[in-house]
Structure formats: C-alpha cells, structure tokens
C-alpha positions, 0 to 999 in steps of 0.5 A: 436496494440497500440505500433505500433500506438505509434511508428508511432506517435513518428516517425512522430513527431520526423521527423517534428522537434518538438522533438529530437528523441534522447530524447525519452526514449524507451517504456519498455517491462516490468515494475517491480513495487516493493513495499518494506514493511517497507523500511526505508532510514536510515536503507538503509544507515546504512547497505550500507557497507554490500551490494553487487554491483548489488542490492541496491548500483546499484539502488542508483548509476544508478537510478533516486533516489527521497530521500524524499518521503512521503504519502499524507495521514495518517494513513498508513499501508501496504494495504493503501500504496500499493493501493495509489501507484497503483491508484495514489490516497488517500484512500478518493478516492480509498477506501482502508483505511487500512488492515481492517475496521469495516463493518458498517452493521455487526460491524465486522472487515473486511479484505480489500480484502475479497470476498465470491463470489470467492473461494480461490485456495489452500486457504479457503479465498475468495478474490477480489479487489472489494473494490478498487473504482478506476482504478489502473495503471495495470488496465489502462495498460490492457485497453490500450492494449485491454487486451493483456498486461500480468499483475501479482502481487506477495506478501507474504500477500493476501492484498498486492497481490490482491491490487497490481494486481488491478481489471484486473490482470491476476493473484495475488499470495500470500503464504498460510503458513498453506498449504505451497503453493502459492495460489490465487483466482477464481477471476483470475483463474478457476483453478490454472495454470499448472506452479503454480501447478508445482512450488508448488510441487517442491519448496513451501516446501522450504519456511521458515520465514527466506527466505520469500524474496528469495521465492518471488524472485523465484516465480516472476522469474518463473512467468515472464518465464512461462507467457512470460512476456516482450517478445513482444512490448506490455508492461507487468507489474509485481507488487512485494511486498517484506517484511522487517517486523521483529517480534516485539520480535526479533527487534534488530540491528543485525536482522534488518541488516540481513533482509536488507542484505538478501533483497539486495541479492534478489534485485540483483538476480531479477534485474540481471536475468530480465536484462539478459533476457529482456535487461536493456533498455527494463525493468523499475524497480520502487522501493518504501516503504509502508512508515511505520515501526513496532517498539518496544514500548518505555518505556517513563515512564523510561525516564520521557517522557510524555505519558500514555494510552488512553482507547478508549472502556472506553471512548466510554462507557462514551460518551454513558452515556453523550449522554444519559443524554442529549437525553435520555437513549439509545445506541448512540455509536455502536462500536469503531475500533482503533481510530474511534468511530461509532455512531448508526446513525439509532437510532439517526435518529429514535429519530430525533436528529440532527446529526450535533448537536450530533457530535458537542457535542461528539467532545466537550466531547471527547476533554476533555479527557487526551491523546487526541490531537484532535477529528475530526467528519465526518462533519469536514473531509468531508466539510472543512479542513486546512493544519493541517488535510489534511493528515487525510482528504485524508485518510478519507472515509465515507464508511469505517471510523467512525463518530468520529476520535480521534487523540491521543497525541504523546507518548500516547498509544491507547488501546481497552481492548475489542479487544486488538487493540493498537498502539503508537501515533507518528507524526515523518515522516519516510524517504524512497525513490522512485527509477526508474531504467532502460529503458533509465533513467539517474542517478540522486538524487533529494532531493526535497520532493515528494508524492507517488501519482506521481509514477502511472502517471510516470509509465503511461507516461513511457508506453504511457498510461493514468494515473488511473482515480482518479489520478490528480498528475503529473509525476515526469519526 
C-alpha cells in the first residue's frame, strides 16, 4: 500500500532528525475539491453579514486564504477553468479551450465532452473526458494508489462533471433536467450504481432551479456515504462544482444576495457533515472559482461611453472578398466561431499559396476594422509572443482554435448574426479567492497574486503524489 510506504518513510526521516515530525501535516483521507462557478470576491465580502458561522465565514477565518487568484489564460469559461484547476495547466496543453469549439473537419460546434462511443446513463448524450490531453490530479491519485483510491465528480452541468472527474474517475454525475434525474456515461459504469438509482427514485423530483446547490450537496454526501469515501488510509477525491449562475434577465442585487446566502448554507452543510463523519484533520477542502461572471449588457451609449458592435460574420465575408481579389476568386474563409476565423487550409494548399503570406495579409486587413484592438494569427501564437499576449498564447490550442483570433476593443460587442453568438469585450480582472481548509492547515491570509495552476501541485503535495504530467507550477505551501 502506498500509504504504508509513505508513513514508514516519514517516520524514518523524522527519527533521523532531518525534519521535525510536528511540522508534518497528516495525509488527508479525503480531498473535497470545490469549484464554484462564477464566484466573486467582491460579492463574498458584500454579503458577509448574512452568512452563518459554519460556511464561508468559517473558511475565511480558519483556512489558508489566497485572496488574489487569477487564471493564466484568457478567455476563461466553466469548462476551461475546471480543466485548468484539475490539470494544473493551460488549454494550450490540456486541450480544453472552452465549453464548445468548432470541429475543423465538420465545421460544427462540438461540446468539449461529447463522445458517441459511450452511451449516456439516464441521458441521450454520450460523454467522456477524451479531449483532456493531459493527466488530472484525480488521474494521478488513481495511478499512485494502483486504482484503489475512490474518485468521483459531481456537478449540475455535464462538462463540469466529466472534466472535474478526469480520465480515471470511478464516476462523474450531472443532472438531466429533461428526465429529472442524476445521470452519467457508460465510460464510467456499465449500468447505474444501485445507490444512484435509489437516490433518483427518492429525491430527484425535488430538484428545481431554485435549489440547485442543495441538490448538489445532497448527492455529494450520498456519494461519500454510499461509496465509503474517506474511511481508510488511502486518500479519496471528490470534485464538486457549485453554481452561482443567475439568469441574465433575473440579475439584480437581491437575487445575487439570495444565491450567495444559499450557497453559504450548502457549504456549511457539506463541511459539517464531512467533518463529523471523517474528522477535520482527515479531510482537505479546496475552494476556488471559475474566474468569470455573466453580467447584464451595459448600455454604454446611454452614458456616452465609446463602444459599438463588431459583426464577425460580415467581416469574414469581406475578408474572403479581399483575399479573392489578391489570389483569385475562391473560398478562403471556411467559417467563424466567436472571435475566431477559420481559413480553408486545404484549398490554400491546393492553390500553393504560402500560408504565412495569407495569414499576414488577413491580419493587416482585419486590423483596420473599427472595434478591433488586435488580431493574432496561429503563427504569432505558436512561435513567439510577449507579455501582452501571454494569456492568449496560454489559451490557444491549434487543434481546437481558429487561424485568426480577433481581440475586440473593450466596450465593444462581438456579434455573429448567423449563429447569434455574442459577447461584450472586457479586460478588467474579476477577483476571486483560493481557500485551503482542514488537514492541519494553519489559518492565514495571503494577498500576493497567485495563478490557478498551483492548486493541483498543492493538492498533490498534501496527499504525497505526483502533480499532473503537464503541470510545471510549484505548490502554494
């Protein structure tokens, strides 16, 4: 057993006087890795008077709190952020550039966890973590324990559950709103576990849009109890994704406050139940955010603030006409997806046009359009860069991204009239924390900025295993 080896090694080193045994933190029997979708530090602080003592207040008071965390890439969404937390790497390495990307072969948007080779359980969607190109912290735990560690992931959404679980998880569970049940994929199970079927029969119909996090807490606790997590000396891992997402039409201060207060209650319930069952020194809680937040579209024109709408589909058509005037009429632009333009590489090669030349000409043409701050080519992002585009380079993955990436000016809205994809460009950072609580960790507050890729190696150090194979960041303590 790996833990017997670890214990013997620690005892031998301590007895030799190399280290003080009092400084050795216990290896937790259970790690609860919590990612909270759209968690913001300013909202945490704004609603502190309304929290109970056993939830957010307890974490902030008794945990190691890193108040100024950030992702090392941009853009960030739920899928790419959870992948980064679990792999300790950016999308350029782990492959998860977002919730969806454009399939270059079919030109059809593809969900990051779609996999028709594995049927869904209680859902029609086939899913697997095949698109994660590196190991995750969960994978490394399974490898280190020769498969004996129990690893589960639970989330409202399919992408969060599958990515949070990694390749080697025993199970990933998410909620199917159409069938009103918790579901999974045959990638993990041949059939649904008995405890999951029983839970669905008894409780799934209680699910509503107003008690999402309560249902996540309940099934997380049921998973721990039914699977015997945290009961032996081999560390187990539970990844949980809570949601603070508020529908755009309902966003107001009172609704946001209610959502944070409800989350606080669920954190208190989850923490207290696990502590009572396993013991605070035997469990490590890790809490962070997905690092972005949906907001209502601002009416900049009303306040005479510069802005406008950049139509990427129209611009892509104009680019094709421009390239046709240079190289002869043809289809040089295949498609566009959010802020990315995909060139027809096959046709460009058939015409023996130098790819670097056409990229350079396209970049020069696009940069002249109103609302564009910068244009990056695949060559730019793969071969060189500077501090100004380091976050974009960390995000860019040639398998999933376009040949031309457009950076829209702050305050401008990007709109694709054909697909109705749109977003408002913002460059202001959203503050969020990383919190470690339990397993002998001393309370402290650290205001020095940190990057999110340091979570995985910190967990790895706590449970005495290797960090994920694309993670080069150092532990936080």
